[in-house]
C-alpha positions in Angstrom: 99.8 153.4 106.0 103.3 153.3 104.6 104.1 150.3 106.8 101.0 148.4 105.6 101.9 149.2 102.0 105.4 147.8 102.5 104.0 144.7 104.1 101.7 144.1 101.1 104.6 144.7 98.6 106.7 142.2 100.6 104.0 139.5 100.5 103.5 140.1 96.8 107.2 139.9 96.1 107.6 136.7 98.1 104.5 135.1 96.4 105.9 136.0 93.0 109.3 134.5 93.9 107.7 131.3 95.1 105.5 131.0 91.9 108.6 131.7 89.7 110.6 129.0 91.5 107.8 126.5 91.1 107.5 127.3 87.4 111.3 126.7 87.0 111.2 123.4 88.9 107.9 122.2 87.5 109.6 120.0 84.8 111.7 118.4 87.5 109.1 118.2 90.3 108.3 114.5 89.8 112.0 113.6 89.7 112.7 115.7 92.8 109.9 114.1 94.8 110.8 110.6 93.6 114.5 111.2 94.5 113.4 112.5 98.0 111.2 109.5 98.6 113.8 107.0 97.3 116.5 108.5 99.4 114.3 108.5 102.5 113.4 104.9 102.1 117.0 103.7 101.4 118.6 106.0 104.1 119.5 103.0 106.3 121.5 101.5 103.4 123.2 104.8 102.9 124.1 105.1 106.6 125.5 101.5 106.5 127.7 102.4 103.5 128.7 105.7 105.1 129.9 103.9 108.3 131.9 101.4 106.2 133.6 104.3 104.3 134.7 106.0 107.5 132.0 108.7 107.5 132.8 110.1 104.1 129.4 111.4 103.0 130.4 112.3 99.4 131.9 108.9 98.7 128.9 107.1 100.3 126.5 109.2 98.2 128.4 108.3 95.1 128.2 104.6 96.0 124.4 104.9 96.5 124.0 106.7 93.2 125.9 104.0 91.4 123.8 101.3 93.1 120.6 103.0 91.9 122.0 103.2 88.4 122.9 99.5 88.6 119.5 98.3 90.0 117.1 100.6 88.2 118.6 102.3 85.2 120.7 99.4 83.8 117.9 96.8 83.6 115.5 99.3 82.1 118.1 100.3 79.5 118.6 96.6 78.7 114.9 96.2 78.2 114.9 99.2 75.9 117.8 97.9 73.8 116.3 94.4 73.6 113.0 95.8 72.5 114.7 97.8 69.7 116.7 94.7 68.6 113.6 92.4 68.6 111.4 94.8 66.6 112.9 94.1 63.2 112.8 90.4 63.9 109.1 90.6 64.7 108.3 92.5 61.5 110.4 90.1 59.5 108.4 87.2 60.8 105.2 89.1 60.0 106.4 89.6 56.4 107.3 85.8 56.1 103.9 84.9 57.4 102.2 87.0 54.8 104.5 85.6 52.0 104.1 81.9 53.0 100.5 82.0 54.2 99.1 81.0 57.6 99.3 77.2 58.3 96.1 75.4 59.2 94.9 75.3 62.8 96.1 72.5 65.1 93.5 69.9 66.0 93.3 71.1 69.6 91.9 74.5 68.7 88.5 73.1 67.8 88.4 71.4 71.3 88.7 74.7 73.2 85.5 75.1 75.3 82.9 77.6 74.1 85.0 79.4 71.5 86.8 76.4 69.9 84.6 76.0 66.8 84.5 79.7 66.1 88.3 80.0 66.4 88.9 77.0 64.2 86.6 78.2 61.5 88.1 81.7 61.5 91.6 80.3 61.4 90.8 78.1 58.5 89.2 81.0 56.7 92.4 83.0 57.2 94.7 80.2 56.1 92.6 79.5 53.0 92.5 83.1 51.8 95.7 85.1 51.5 93.8 88.3 50.9 91.9 87.9 54.2 95.2 87.1 55.9 96.9 90.2 54.5 93.9 92.3 55.5 93.9 91.0 59.0 97.6 91.3 59.5 97.6 94.9 58.2 94.9 95.7 60.7 97.1 94.3 63.5 100.4 95.7 62.2 99.4 99.3 62.4 98.3 99.3 66.1 101.2 97.0 67.0 103.7 99.3 65.5 102.1 102.3 67.3 102.2 100.3 70.6 105.8 99.3 70.1 106.8 102.9 69.3 104.9 104.3 72.3 106.4 101.6 74.5 109.9 102.5 73.3 109.2 106.2 74.1 107.9 105.3 77.6 110.9 103.0 78.4 113.3 105.6 77.0 111.7 108.3 79.2 111.9 106.0 82.1 115.6 105.5 81.6 116.2 109.2 81.5 113.9 109.9 84.5 115.6 107.3 86.6 119.0 108.6 85.6 117.9 112.1 86.7 116.5 110.7 89.9 119.9 109.0 90.6 121.7 112.3 89.9 119.4 114.3 92.2 119.6 111.5 94.8 123.4 112.1 95.0 122.9 115.5 96.5 120.0 114.4 98.7 122.2 111.6 100.2 125.2 113.9 100.7 123.2 116.8 102.3 120.3 114.7 103.6 120.9 115.6 107.3 120.8 119.3 106.6 117.8 119.1 104.4 115.9 117.0 106.9 116.6 119.5 109.6 115.4 122.4 107.4 112.2 120.5 106.5 111.5 119.8 110.2 112.0 123.4 111.1 109.7 124.5 108.3 106.9 122.1 109.3 107.4 123.0 112.9 106.4 126.6 112.1 103.2 125.4 110.5 102.2 122.4 112.6 103.8 123.2 116.0 103.6 120.4 118.5 102.1 118.0 115.8 105.3 118.1 113.8 106.8 114.8 115.1 103.5 113.0 114.7 103.0 114.2 111.1 106.6 113.3 110.1 106.2 109.9 111.7 103.0 109.2 109.9 104.4 110.4 106.5 107.7 108.5 107.0 106.1 105.2 108.0 103.6 105.4 105.2 106.2 106.2 102.5 108.3 103.2 103.7 105.3 100.9 103.8 104.2 101.9 100.2 107.7 101.6 98.8 108.5 98.3 100.5 105.1 96.9 99.5 105.5 98.0 95.8 109.2 97.1 95.4 108.8 93.8 97.4 105.7 92.8 95.3 107.5 93.8 92.1 110.5 91.6 93.0 108.2 88.7 93.9 106.3 89.1 90.7 109.5 89.3 88.6 111.0 86.2 90.2 107.8 84.3 89.8 107.5 85.3 86.2 111.1 84.3 85.4 110.4 80.9 87.0 107.3 80.4 84.9 108.9 81.6 81.7 111.9 79.2 82.2 109.7 76.2 83.0 107.5 76.9 79.9 110.6 77.4 77.7 109.7 81.1 76.8 112.8 82.8 75.3 114.2 85.9 77.0 112.9 84.8 80.4 115.3 87.1 82.3 114.5 90.2 80.3 110.8 89.4 80.6 111.3 89.1 84.4 112.9 92.5 84.5 110.0 93.9 82.5 107.5 92.3 84.9 109.3 94.0 87.8 109.1 97.4 86.3 105.5 96.9 85.0 104.3 95.7 88.4 103.4 99.3 89.3 100.8 99.3 86.4 97.7 97.2 87.2 97.6 95.5 83.8 101.4 95.4 83.2 102.4 91.9 84.2 99.3 90.2 82.6 100.3 91.8 79.3 103.5 89.9 79.5 102.3 86.4 80.6 99.3 86.6 78.3 101.6 87.4 75.4 103.8 84.4 76.4 100.7 82.2 76.5 99.6 83.3 73.0 103.2 82.7 71.7 103.2 79.1 73.2 99.8 78.4 71.6 101.2 79.7 68.2 104.2 77.4 68.7 101.7 74.4 69.0 102.5 73.8 72.6 99.0 74.0 74.1 100.0 72.2 77.4 102.7 74.7 78.2 100.4 77.5 77.1 97.8 76.4 79.6 100.5 76.1 82.3 101.6 79.7 81.5 98.1 81.0 81.7 97.4 79.3 85.0 100.8 80.3 86.5 100.4 83.9 85.3 96.9 84.3 86.7 97.2 82.6 90.0 100.9 83.2 90.9 102.2 86.3 89.1 99.0 88.3 89.2 97.9 86.8 92.5 100.9 88.3 94.1 99.9 91.8 92.9 96.2 91.4 93.9 96.8 90.0 97.4 100.3 90.6 98.7 100.8 94.3 97.7 97.6 95.7 99.3 98.2 93.5 102.4 101.8 94.6 102.9 100.9 98.3 102.4 97.8 98.3 104.7 99.6 96.2 107.3 102.7 98.4 107.5 101.0 101.7 107.1 98.2 101.2 109.7 95.8 102.5 107.0 92.4 101.0 106.0 92.6 98.7 103.0 90.2 100.8 100.9 92.2 104.0 101.5 95.4 102.2 100.3 93.7 101.3 97.0 92.2 104.7 96.6 95.6 106.3 97.5 97.6 104.2 95.0 95.2 104.6 92.0 94.1 108.1 92.8 97.7 109.1 93.3 98.7 107.7 89.9 95.9 109.7 88.2 96.8 112.9 90.1 100.6 112.9 90.1 101.7 110.1 87.8 104.4 107.6 88.9 105.3 109.5 92.0 101.6 109.5 93.0 102.0 105.8 94.0 103.9 107.0 97.0 102.3 110.5 97.5 98.7 109.2 97.3 98.7 106.9 100.3 100.9 109.3 102.2 98.5 112.2 101.9 95.5 110.0 102.7 97.4 108.6 105.8 98.1 112.1 107.1 94.6 113.3 106.4 93.0 110.2 107.9 95.0 110.4 111.1 94.4 114.1 111.5 90.6 113.6 110.9 90.6 110.7 113.3 92.3 112.8 116.0 90.0 115.8 115.4 86.8 113.6 115.5 88.0 111.8 118.7 86.0 112.8 121.8 87.9 115.1 124.1 89.5 113.6 127.2 87.3 113.6 130.3 
């Protein structure tokens, strides 16, 4: 009886300790998981740097941390600074528009199919009545200001989170071999002979998702920069960086090229506006709608529908890190279910 009581107390104490540790780490759980995934996917680069530095793990980990800061944190910080600098200019232009009045619509507005006459009449009504213009701009200014503030908060949090990921990543790189061995030992106690297969599935899926998302983001960013430069949109490089970071959000890149299209129309450059709209829809967004799912499903050996469900369901369940965790969990579950449902060997 005493031995059973001691066992129960031991289990309760261990459970309480685990819960306490999870509560302490909960604010940093997303950063920890993101750092682990990032380090795993870039481990070949770390090993290459380590060999070039004569096997000095600490120095190689520091080099990788600086590389992450340069590639992820610095561009995001530049986007945040540029957004803050541009906000007063945008509100000043809004004030000038209210003071001077809206100019009449260009002739090509009325020729837009379906909505041209309605847009032309509404524009002329706005330009002919300053009160209506002020009322309309006030209705836009409030939500626009709220969107800008919220976007600034999100970008600022992104900078801090990526900086935290880089900081945690330093220790993961430096002690990665020891941590991997401990993880393998722990999984081996639970999964037994299936450990290697589970780790292989998880590792290949994480790599496939990351390479698909990062590769697609780079392709979208480059395509967006090319389109912005051809159309003469200012700040093309910064907008390209923003396209890369927003590529993980389904409606992220369209928000940028649609905004550029509207700006070109407002600048009375309808030809370039049409070009920007076509380029954005078929090239920039086409990369996201076709290339990303194809790359992930091709590399992960996972059905296309499960990739989509994993990406979007992972975002809803875990936030940013769910982009990687969602398909990984579905891949492990799918393969285990497939093995369980397979007929026994004759």
